[in-house]
C-alpha positions in Angstrom: -3.8 5.6 -6.5 -0.2 5.6 -7.7 -0.9 8.7 -9.8 -1.1 10.7 -6.5 2.4 9.7 -5.4 5.5 11.5 -6.6 7.7 9.5 -9.0 10.0 7.4 -6.9 13.2 6.3 -8.6 15.6 3.5 -7.8 17.9 5.6 -5.5 14.9 6.8 -3.4 13.6 3.2 -3.2 16.9 1.9 -2.0 17.1 4.7 0.6 13.6 3.8 1.9 14.5 0.1 2.1 17.8 0.8 4.0 16.0 3.1 6.4 13.3 0.4 7.0 16.0 -2.2 7.6 17.8 0.1 10.1 14.6 1.1 11.9 12.9 -2.3 12.1 15.8 -4.7 11.9 16.1 -7.8 9.7 13.9 -9.9 12.0 10.9 -7.6 12.0 11.1 -6.5 8.3 9.1 -9.5 6.9 6.4 -9.0 9.5 6.1 -5.3 8.6 6.0 -6.2 4.9 3.2 -8.7 5.5 1.2 -6.1 7.5 1.6 -3.5 4.8 0.6 -5.9 2.1 -2.5 -7.0 4.1 -3.5 -3.3 4.7 -3.2 -2.5 1.0 -5.3 -5.6 0.1 -8.0 -4.6 2.6 -8.0 -1.0 1.3 -8.4 -2.1 -2.3 -11.2 -4.4 -1.3 -13.0 -1.7 0.6 -12.7 0.8 -2.2 -13.9 -1.7 -4.8 -16.9 -2.5 -2.6 -17.7 1.2 -2.2 -17.4 1.7 -6.0 -19.7 -1.2 -6.7 -22.3 0.1 -4.2 -22.2 3.6 -5.8 -22.6 2.1 -9.3 -25.5 0.1 -8.2 -27.1 3.1 -6.6 -26.6 5.2 -9.7 -28.2 2.5 -11.9 -31.3 2.5 -9.7 
């Protein structure tokens, strides 16, 4: 997954964090982080389930 993203260095990461802080504010930022983390976990779970299903189908 991360191979598809361009290389993000420290300056770019700081810029993204500052922009997120300005856009969402310090009160909403933890909620946004939790929502993003939950979305990533659900995406990984769904992709692993699809992968397992495909592997079981190929074995049959």
